[in-house]
C-alpha positions as CSV (number, residue, x, y, z in Angstrom):
1,X,168.6,78.6,147.9
2,X,170.2,80.4,145.1
3,X,167.9,81.7,142.4
4,X,168.8,81.5,138.8
5,X,169.0,84.7,137.0
6,X,167.9,85.1,133.5
7,X,170.5,85.0,130.7
8,X,171.8,88.4,129.8
9,X,171.9,89.2,126.1
10,X,175.4,89.1,124.7
11,X,176.7,92.5,123.8
12,X,177.7,92.9,120.1
13,X,180.4,95.2,118.8
14,X,178.9,98.4,117.4
15,X,181.7,98.8,114.8
16,X,181.4,95.2,113.5
17,X,177.6,95.5,113.1
18,X,177.8,98.8,111.3
19,X,180.8,97.7,109.2
20,X,183.0,100.6,110.3
21,X,186.5,100.3,108.8
22,X,188.2,103.1,110.6
23,X,187.4,105.0,113.8
24,X,188.0,108.7,113.1
25,X,189.3,110.9,115.9
26,X,187.3,113.8,114.5
27,X,184.0,112.1,115.0
28,X,183.4,113.3,118.5
29,X,179.7,112.4,118.6
30,X,180.6,108.7,118.2
31,X,183.6,108.9,120.6
32,X,181.4,110.4,123.4
33,X,179.3,107.3,123.4
34,X,182.3,105.3,124.6
35,X,183.4,107.8,127.3
36,X,181.8,107.8,130.8
37,X,180.3,110.9,132.3
38,X,183.5,111.3,134.3
39,X,185.5,111.3,131.1
40,X,187.0,107.8,131.3
41,X,187.1,105.4,128.4
42,X,184.5,102.7,128.9
43,X,185.9,99.1,129.0
44,X,185.1,96.3,126.6
45,X,182.9,94.4,129.1
46,X,180.6,97.5,129.4
47,X,180.4,98.4,125.7
48,X,180.8,95.0,124.1
49,X,183.4,96.3,121.6
50,X,185.8,93.8,120.1
51,X,189.4,94.0,121.1
52,X,190.5,95.2,117.6
53,X,188.0,98.1,117.7
54,X,188.7,98.8,121.4
55,X,192.3,99.5,120.5
56,X,191.3,101.8,117.6
57,X,188.7,103.5,119.8
58,X,191.3,104.2,122.6
59,X,193.7,105.6,120.1
60,X,191.0,107.8,118.5
61,X,189.8,109.1,121.9
62,X,193.4,109.9,123.0
63,X,194.1,111.7,119.7
64,X,190.9,113.7,120.0
65,X,191.8,114.7,123.6
66,X,195.3,115.8,122.4
67,X,193.8,117.9,119.6
68,X,191.3,119.4,122.2
69,X,188.3,117.9,120.4
70,X,187.3,116.0,123.5
71,X,187.7,117.0,127.1
72,X,189.9,115.0,129.4
73,X,187.2,115.3,132.1
74,X,183.5,116.1,132.0
75,X,183.2,118.0,135.2
């Protein structure tokens, strides 16, 4: 018989909760929270970020990489 698993808590968007209007590419400490240990951008289903802020976050991470503020890989 299949066992029911407990309900997982719904992830909330970090940027909506903290009322962030603009994700700055120069804020590398914040951007590192949304990048995996391999250097890949974490998806929405993992972080709980809304689609609007996920697009801004992706743009900011790519800009920070281009400006050499963030590494492309974390090897």
